[in-house]
Structure formats: structure tokens, C-alpha cells
Backbone as ProteinMPNN parsed JSONL, in Angstrom:
{"seq_chain_A": "MKTHVQRIMGWLALILLVVWVSAGAAETTRLTILHINDFHGRILPDTKTELDKPVAGAAYLAAMIKAERSKNPTGTVLLSAGDMFQGTCESNGCQGAPVIEMMNELKFDAMALGNHEFDWGMTVFNR", "coords_chain_A": {"N_chain_A": [[28.135, 95.223, 129.952], [28.758, 94.265, 127.391], [30.094, 96.51, 126.393], [32.272, 96.576, 128.127], [33.661, 94.204, 127.417], [34.254, 94.855, 124.795], [35.952, 96.995, 125.247], [38.097, 95.711, 126.581], [38.905, 93.968, 124.527], [39.683, 95.871, 122.658], [41.895, 97.071, 123.975], [43.527, 94.827, 124.155], [43.96, 94.308, 121.422], [45.358, 96.638, 120.782], [47.665, 96.339, 122.377], [48.737, 93.985, 121.246], [49.233, 94.976, 118.676], [51.207, 96.919, 119.2], [53.251, 95.266, 120.202], [53.718, 93.693, 117.922], [54.512, 95.625, 116.018], [56.816, 96.671, 117.267], [58.421, 94.413, 117.293], [58.933, 94.067, 114.622], [60.543, 96.213, 114.155], [63.188, 95.691, 114.567], [66.697, 96.204, 114.669], [68.545, 96.511, 111.682], [71.286, 94.722, 110.477], [74.212, 95.411, 108.759], [76.119, 93.555, 106.518], [79.314, 93.08, 105.306], [81.014, 91.371, 102.897], [84.159, 90.399, 102.178], [86.18, 88.971, 99.754], [88.63, 86.799, 98.488], [90.376, 84.81, 96.068], [92.586, 82.338, 94.689], [95.099, 83.612, 95.07], [97.737, 82.813, 94.939], [100.34, 83.15, 96.101], [101.134, 85.807, 95.635], [102.633, 87.986, 97.034], [104.193, 90.151, 96.494], [103.964, 93.264, 94.659], [102.506, 93.513, 91.356], [104.05, 94.843, 88.718], [103.862, 94.861, 86.039], [101.615, 95.862, 84.39], [98.891, 97.374, 82.581], [98.092, 99.562, 83.89], [98.694, 102.68, 85.628], [99.925, 102.261, 88.001], [101.392, 99.926, 90.361], [99.761, 96.79, 90.952], [98.053, 94.311, 92.906], [99.646, 92.126, 95.315], [100.695, 92.023, 98.788], [100.686, 94.488, 100.249], [99.012, 96.149, 98.717], [96.632, 94.68, 98.803], [96.175, 94.72, 101.6], [95.742, 97.462, 102.019], [93.365, 97.876, 100.576], [91.604, 96.183, 101.971], [91.678, 97.346, 104.52], [90.513, 99.837, 103.944], [87.905, 99.065, 103.175], [87.009, 97.734, 105.499], [86.927, 99.886, 107.254], [84.61, 101.165, 106.571], [82.634, 99.546, 107.595], [83.168, 98.509, 110.383], [82.443, 96.522, 112.361], [80.984, 94.691, 110.992], [82.218, 93.294, 108.923], [83.462, 90.643, 106.989], [86.191, 88.633, 106.162], [87.18, 86.509, 103.655], [88.653, 83.593, 102.107], [88.841, 81.639, 99.187], [90.703, 79.754, 98.699], [93.741, 78.274, 97.259], [95.975, 79.89, 97.914], [98.778, 79.883, 98.332], [100.824, 78.574, 96.57], [102.8, 79.465, 93.759], [104.524, 81.702, 93.297], [107.995, 82.662, 93.356], [108.71, 83.799, 95.813], [106.812, 82.86, 97.622], [106.82, 80.086, 97.162], [109.469, 79.378, 97.777], [109.522, 79.503, 100.514], [107.618, 77.767, 101.26], [104.99, 78.812, 101.444], [104.924, 80.313, 103.793], [105.21, 83.231, 103.988], [102.749, 84.06, 102.999], [100.936, 82.962, 104.801], [101.663, 84.433, 107.046], [100.892, 86.987, 106.158], [98.108, 86.547, 105.881], [97.39, 86.051, 108.547], [98.042, 88.526, 109.669], [96.234, 90.183, 108.345], [93.925, 89.195, 109.355], [92.105, 87.068, 108.422], [88.878, 85.63, 108.277], [87.894, 83.141, 107.54], [88.74, 80.275, 105.53], [88.529, 78.386, 102.611], [89.86, 75.303, 101.445], [92.028, 75.024, 98.742], [93.218, 73.183, 95.835], [95.98, 73.635, 95.66], [96.852, 74.048, 98.242], [97.79, 71.709, 99.173], [100.105, 71.093, 97.87], [102.724, 70.835, 98.884], [102.674, 68.63, 100.453], [101.393, 66.734, 103.314], [102.807, 67.121, 105.696], [103.871, 69.731, 105.616], [101.459, 71.05, 105.231], [100.13, 70.544, 107.68], [101.55, 72.12, 109.443]], "CA_chain_A": [[28.99, 94.058, 129.809], [29.226, 94.255, 126.019], [31.052, 97.613, 126.295], [33.452, 96.154, 128.876], [34.353, 93.217, 126.583], [34.801, 95.588, 123.652], [37.086, 97.771, 125.755], [39.191, 94.757, 126.811], [39.35, 93.528, 123.204], [40.377, 97.015, 122.056], [43.207, 97.175, 124.623], [44.286, 93.65, 123.746], [44.368, 94.544, 120.033], [46.374, 97.687, 120.819], [48.887, 95.736, 122.928], [49.266, 93.099, 120.215], [49.742, 95.818, 117.6], [52.468, 97.507, 119.671], [54.24, 94.181, 120.239], [53.995, 93.314, 116.544], [55.269, 96.703, 115.382], [58.143, 96.776, 117.871], [59.187, 93.241, 116.87], [59.323, 94.326, 113.246], [61.455, 97.348, 114.106], [64.519, 95.267, 114.99], [67.763, 96.872, 113.934], [69.127, 95.778, 110.576], [72.743, 94.659, 110.513], [74.816, 95.383, 107.433], [77.225, 92.614, 106.436], [80.205, 93.263, 104.166], [81.808, 90.171, 102.663], [85.337, 90.584, 101.33], [86.533, 87.619, 99.316], [89.659, 86.614, 97.471], [90.755, 83.435, 95.784], [93.678, 82.179, 93.738], [96.14, 84.603, 95.336], [98.915, 82.123, 94.419], [101.602, 83.634, 96.64], [101.489, 87.118, 95.086], [102.845, 88.941, 98.128], [104.822, 91.345, 95.921], [103.092, 93.888, 93.651], [102.718, 93.244, 89.94], [104.306, 96.127, 88.054], [103.7, 94.676, 84.594], [100.205, 96.023, 84.05], [98.597, 98.541, 81.745], [97.714, 100.658, 84.774], [99.777, 103.59, 85.99], [100.477, 101.916, 89.31], [101.431, 98.482, 90.625], [98.57, 96.184, 91.551], [98.239, 93.03, 93.61], [100.599, 92.161, 96.401], [100.182, 92.093, 100.158], [100.437, 95.867, 100.664], [97.829, 96.608, 97.987], [95.496, 93.963, 99.378], [95.965, 95.227, 102.956], [95.155, 98.807, 101.923], [91.968, 97.738, 100.142], [90.842, 95.577, 103.067], [91.564, 98.37, 105.566], [89.535, 100.835, 103.491], [86.559, 98.487, 103.224], [86.65, 97.494, 106.903], [86.64, 101.166, 107.92], [83.222, 101.505, 106.249], [81.748, 98.68, 108.375], [84.156, 97.854, 111.246], [81.99, 95.343, 113.104], [80.179, 93.808, 110.146], [82.971, 92.881, 107.74], [84.018, 89.298, 107.039], [87.224, 88.433, 105.136], [87.198, 85.092, 103.303], [89.456, 83.122, 100.983], [88.344, 80.391, 98.609], [91.8, 78.815, 98.53], [94.863, 78.467, 96.337], [96.635, 81.105, 98.39], [100.215, 79.799, 98.578], [101.683, 78.115, 95.482], [102.742, 80.21, 92.507], [105.61, 82.663, 93.091], [109.263, 82.272, 93.997], [108.701, 84.266, 97.208], [105.982, 81.961, 98.426], [107.267, 78.698, 96.99], [110.739, 79.179, 98.467], [109.263, 79.392, 101.965], [106.452, 76.881, 101.38], [103.779, 79.558, 101.779], [104.994, 81.006, 105.092], [104.895, 84.667, 103.922], [101.311, 84.239, 102.763], [100.283, 82.677, 106.083], [101.92, 85.607, 107.88], [100.017, 88.048, 105.657], [96.72, 86.226, 106.209], [97.222, 86.274, 109.988], [98.083, 89.976, 109.898], [94.983, 90.758, 107.823], [92.837, 88.596, 110.142], [91.1, 86.355, 107.637], [87.891, 84.969, 109.132], [87.753, 81.729, 107.146], [89.337, 79.933, 104.247], [88.326, 77.052, 102.043], [91.118, 74.761, 100.95], [92.141, 74.76, 97.313], [94.096, 72.051, 95.534], [97.39, 73.988, 95.86], [97.214, 74.023, 99.664], [98.368, 70.392, 99.455], [101.235, 70.88, 96.957], [103.96, 70.499, 99.591], [102.429, 67.453, 101.281], [100.65, 66.88, 104.566], [103.671, 67.609, 106.776], [103.86, 71.196, 105.511], [100.074, 71.481, 105.438], [99.787, 70.469, 109.103], [102.233, 73.161, 110.219]], "C_chain_A": [[29.599, 94.016, 128.41], [30.29, 95.337, 125.822], [32.359, 97.247, 126.986], [34.28, 95.165, 128.052], [34.973, 93.917, 125.383], [36.034, 96.405, 124.066], [38.303, 96.87, 125.979], [39.757, 94.287, 125.473], [40.118, 94.645, 122.49], [41.78, 97.173, 122.633], [44.108, 95.998, 124.214], [44.801, 93.814, 122.311], [45.474, 95.59, 119.971], [47.712, 97.135, 121.325], [49.534, 94.817, 121.887], [49.86, 93.885, 119.047], [51.083, 96.432, 117.98], [53.569, 96.453, 119.699], [54.659, 93.804, 118.825], [54.851, 94.37, 115.844], [56.675, 96.795, 115.96], [59.015, 95.58, 117.491], [59.696, 93.429, 115.447], [60.337, 95.445, 113.12], [62.858, 96.979, 114.576], [65.57, 95.9, 114.091], [68.333, 95.959, 112.847], [70.645, 95.838, 110.685], [73.265, 94.55, 109.091], [76.036, 94.458, 107.473], [78.013, 92.896, 105.158], [81.063, 92.006, 104.049], [82.928, 90.516, 101.694], [85.876, 89.198, 101.004], [87.679, 87.67, 98.315], [89.838, 85.126, 97.226], [91.886, 83.447, 94.766], [94.711, 83.302, 93.86], [97.503, 84.099, 94.847], [100.233, 82.77, 94.832], [102.026, 85.013, 96.182], [101.635, 88.168, 96.187], [103.527, 90.221, 97.645], [103.904, 91.946, 94.858], [103.48, 93.488, 92.231], [102.884, 94.583, 89.24], [104.117, 96.043, 86.549], [102.22, 94.698, 84.221], [100.05, 97.229, 83.14], [98.2, 99.746, 82.587], [98.935, 101.505, 85.108], [100.451, 103.231, 87.297], [100.529, 100.4, 89.472], [100.115, 98.01, 91.252], [98.954, 94.848, 92.161], [99.261, 93.197, 94.723], [99.942, 92.375, 97.748], [99.835, 93.519, 100.578], [99.18, 96.424, 100.002], [96.563, 95.98, 98.567], [95.16, 94.502, 100.771], [95.306, 96.601, 102.934], [93.686, 98.738, 101.52], [91.096, 97.179, 101.269], [90.639, 96.593, 104.185], [90.508, 99.41, 105.189], [88.11, 100.296, 103.583], [86.116, 98.225, 104.658], [86.306, 98.787, 107.627], [85.204, 101.622, 107.655], [82.222, 100.717, 107.095], [82.602, 97.854, 109.346], [83.687, 96.581, 111.948], [81.226, 94.348, 112.239], [80.884, 93.356, 108.89], [83.606, 91.514, 107.969], [85.008, 89.165, 105.878], [87.401, 86.938, 104.89], [88.165, 84.816, 102.155], [88.884, 81.8, 100.502], [89.483, 79.446, 98.228], [92.784, 79.175, 97.436], [95.616, 79.752, 96.663], [98.162, 81.048, 98.269], [101.084, 79.571, 97.351], [101.616, 79.065, 94.289], [103.825, 81.24, 92.271], [106.864, 82.16, 93.8], [109.26, 82.634, 95.478], [107.916, 83.316, 98.109], [106.482, 80.525, 98.353], [108.539, 78.41, 97.777], [110.602, 78.983, 99.964], [108.049, 78.527, 102.259], [105.227, 77.611, 101.94], [103.823, 80.363, 103.058], [104.699, 82.509, 105.001], [103.406, 84.941, 103.719], [100.536, 83.976, 104.053], [100.458, 83.867, 107.026], [101.024, 86.769, 107.466], [98.566, 87.797, 106.056], [96.442, 86.426, 107.698], [97.186, 87.759, 110.31], [96.776, 90.64, 109.461], [93.744, 90.186, 108.508], [91.719, 88.024, 109.265], [90.164, 85.632, 108.593], [87.74, 83.49, 108.811], [88.391, 81.534, 105.781], [88.929, 78.521, 103.853], [89.666, 76.577, 101.493], [91.029, 74.52, 99.448], [93.097, 73.608, 97.077], [95.566, 72.386, 95.804], [97.792, 74.073, 97.326], [97.886, 72.695, 100.039], [99.622, 70.109, 98.617], [102.51, 70.435, 97.664], [103.767, 69.339, 100.566], [101.779, 67.776, 102.618], [101.514, 67.394, 105.715], [103.689, 69.134, 106.783], [102.453, 71.723, 105.771], [99.721, 71.525, 106.923], [100.522, 71.476, 109.973], [101.297, 74.293, 110.404]], "O_chain_A": [[30.794, 93.768, 128.251], [31.29, 95.095, 125.147], [33.436, 97.572, 126.487], [35.504, 95.293, 128.004], [36.1, 93.605, 124.997], [37.019, 96.488, 123.332], [39.418, 97.233, 125.604], [40.976, 94.22, 125.312], [41.098, 94.377, 121.795], [42.741, 97.381, 121.893], [45.301, 96.172, 123.962], [45.955, 93.491, 122.026], [46.421, 95.45, 119.197], [48.764, 97.433, 120.76], [50.745, 94.872, 121.676], [50.886, 93.489, 118.494], [52.002, 96.461, 117.161], [54.693, 96.714, 119.27], [55.847, 93.615, 118.565], [55.811, 94.031, 115.153], [57.634, 96.981, 115.211], [60.233, 95.722, 117.38], [60.795, 92.982, 115.12], [60.938, 95.605, 112.057], [63.637, 97.857, 114.945], [65.346, 96.101, 112.898], [68.571, 94.774, 113.082], [71.213, 96.896, 110.956], [72.819, 93.704, 108.316], [76.881, 94.573, 108.361], [77.447, 92.943, 104.065], [81.754, 91.628, 104.995], [82.684, 90.878, 100.543], [86.01, 88.353, 101.889], [87.682, 88.498, 97.403], [89.497, 84.294, 98.067], [92.109, 84.44, 94.074], [95.139, 83.87, 92.855], [98.328, 84.89, 94.392], [101.139, 82.921, 94.012], [103.197, 85.361, 96.331], [100.856, 89.118, 96.26], [103.449, 91.255, 98.307], [103.143, 91.218, 94.22], [104.635, 93.168, 91.952], [101.941, 95.372, 89.182], [104.204, 97.058, 85.857], [101.653, 93.691, 83.796], [100.985, 98.009, 82.96], [97.993, 100.836, 82.052], [100.072, 101.086, 84.891], [101.454, 103.844, 87.662], [99.797, 99.674, 88.801], [99.456, 98.748, 91.984], [100.053, 94.337, 91.945], [99.682, 94.314, 95.022], [98.806, 92.839, 97.847], [98.796, 93.74, 101.201], [98.377, 97.094, 100.651], [95.56, 96.659, 98.791], [93.989, 94.716, 101.086], [94.414, 96.877, 103.736], [92.856, 99.466, 102.066], [89.98, 97.651, 101.489], [89.544, 96.691, 104.738], [89.702, 99.811, 106.028], [87.208, 101.007, 104.025], [84.959, 98.47, 104.997], [85.47, 98.78, 108.531], [84.646, 102.387, 108.441], [81.091, 101.161, 107.293], [82.751, 96.645, 109.166], [84.474, 95.648, 112.109], [80.86, 93.272, 112.711], [80.233, 93.062, 107.887], [84.21, 91.264, 109.012], [84.699, 89.541, 104.747], [87.733, 86.188, 105.808], [88.454, 85.694, 101.341], [88.493, 80.949, 101.301], [89.267, 78.459, 97.525], [92.683, 80.214, 96.785], [95.857, 80.587, 95.792], [98.786, 82.098, 98.115], [102.018, 80.341, 97.126], [100.528, 79.436, 93.848], [104.036, 81.631, 91.123], [106.796, 81.344, 94.719], [109.751, 81.868, 96.307], [108.333, 83.018, 99.229], [106.556, 79.834, 99.368], [108.683, 77.342, 98.371], [111.459, 78.374, 100.604], [107.515, 78.547, 103.368], [104.521, 77.087, 102.802], [102.848, 81.039, 103.386], [103.994, 83.029, 105.865], [102.875, 85.938, 104.21], [99.584, 84.694, 104.361], [99.521, 84.261, 107.72], [100.461, 87.457, 108.317], [97.873, 88.707, 106.51], [95.376, 86.917, 108.069], [96.385, 88.198, 111.135], [96.277, 91.547, 110.127], [92.631, 90.652, 108.261], [90.561, 88.433, 109.351], [90.605, 85.084, 109.604], [87.488, 82.679, 109.702], [88.558, 82.47, 104.999], [88.98, 77.591, 104.657], [90.508, 77.393, 101.119], [90.088, 73.899, 98.953], [93.719, 73.111, 98.016], [96.333, 71.487, 96.149], [98.984, 74.164, 97.621], [98.482, 72.582, 101.109], [100.144, 68.995, 98.654], [103.308, 69.71, 97.07], [104.623, 69.102, 101.418], [101.638, 68.939, 102.996], [100.996, 68.044, 106.624], [103.539, 69.755, 107.835], [102.282, 72.732, 106.455], [99.07, 72.47, 107.368], [100.152, 71.669, 111.132], [101.653, 75.291, 111.03]]}, "name": "protein", "num_of_chains": 1, "seq": "MKTHVQRIMGWLALILLVVWVSAGAAETTRLTILHINDFHGRILPDTKTELDKPVAGAAYLAAMIKAERSKNPTGTVLLSAGDMFQGTCESNGCQGAPVIEMMNELKFDAMALGNHEFDWGMTVFNR"}
């Protein structure tokens, strides 16, 4: 009887160990967070830098985002902390429409609102 109970306890311990180990072996998911803020309507590249090439702008941003997403296609999140629209003639003249088009094309996942998102009033904001 004692041997039978020990055998049952041994099997029970083995089963619990297998369940515990397999639960701990869950697949790890890698998350890549891409974040920008204070873009301020810079859809065109900035050529006035000390670098050998233009920086900023929608095309530059799109290329960087594409490169990073290719490293983790299903686990990349693109976020903005706001102040995306106001700041350049290109964006101001169209009340941010080119920036919204860029953000839709780049598939931003979420955006916080900055103070400049309200610069053109609630009618423009609600569009």
C-alpha cells in the first residue's frame, strides 16, 4: 500500500512538473516601439544640416519605419506623442492635411494629442 501511494505521488509530481515546465516555455513575443513627436509638419526634407544628406521629411521617415518594421513585421507599433501638424508652410497652408495623409500611409497605431493639434480650432480638428 505504501509503495502504491508513493508511486501515485511520484506520477503526480512528474505530471505537475511537466505542466509547470511547459507553462514556463511559452513563446516570447518581441515588441518594437517606434515613436516620434514634435514633427511640426516637416513633410519635406531638411537640407540645411551638417550631414552629407538631407534628413527629416516624410520620405526619410517612411524609409526608416519600413526598415524597422521589416525586422519585426508583426510586433512593431508606431506611435506619435503629438504636435504633428503646425510648423511649416506646407502643412500650415493645408491645415495639416499632408501630415494626416502621411500618417495614414505609414499606418500609425496611436497618437496622443499635443497642443498644436488644436491651433486651427475644433472645426478643423474634427475633420
